[in-house]
N, C-alpha and C positions, 0 to 999 in steps of 0.2 A: 791889398798887398801889391807892392811894386816890385817887379822883376826886371832887372836890366842885364843884358848880355853884351859884352864887348869882345869881338873877335879880332885877333891880330895875327900877323904872319902870312903864311901862304907864299906862293911863288912871287906875287906882285907886292906883298907886304902892305896891302891896303887894310886900314882899320874899318870895321863896320860895327855900328852900335844900334841897339833897338831896346825899347822898353815897353812893358805892358803893365797897366794898372788893372788888376783883376777885381777890384771893388765893384760889386753890383753885377758882375757877369753871371750868366746862368750856370756856367761851369766853374765857378770860383773854387769850390771844394776840390775839384779835379786838379786845378792849377796848384792849389796849396799842397796837396799830397805829392804831386810831381816835384814841386820846388823843394820840399823837405827831403825827398829821396836824392835829388840832384846835389844838394849841399853836403851829403854824406861822403861823397868822393867816388873815385873810380873803383874798378874791380880789384879785389885783393890780389896781391902779387904782381900787379901791372907795373910796368916801368914808369918811373916818374918823369923821365925825359920824353920829349916829343920826337918827331921825325923831321928830317930836313925838309924845309918848305911846307911843313904841316901848320895847322892852325893852333893857336893858344886862345883860351877863353877865360874871361872873368865873369862869373855869374854872381850877381848881387841881389839878395832878396831881403827887403826891409833892413838894410844895414849889415847883413851877414854875407860874407863873400867867400866863394870857392874859386880856386884857380885850377884849371885842368888843360890838358893838351891831347890832341890826336896822337896816337890811336888809343890812348888810355882813358877814354870816356866810358862812364857807366851808361847803361841803356837809358836811365832816367835823365842823365845829363844830355845825351844825344837828342832825346825827345824834347826836353825843355828848350834847349838851344834852338832847335829847328822851329818850334812853335813861336818862340819869342822873335826870332829873326824874320819869320814869315808874317806875323800879325802885328809886331811892334812898329812904331814909327820913329 
């Protein structure tokens, strides 16, 4: 499974990209479960708009894409974004 995160916005407006290929990783099942949760969206009733100077994210998992913004991220989205930006190249 390929997971790509693109982060835009913030105070400086700098784009950051990272990608992880989970195929063959020992924790591949964990990645898959987290990605499926992240694609479902943010918490119910959360505002769709972000905040001034906040980050916007595009999460793409094997061709399926979710768009989300701070502060309206689900816990799964926050965790997946953090892991991909940390481990991806």
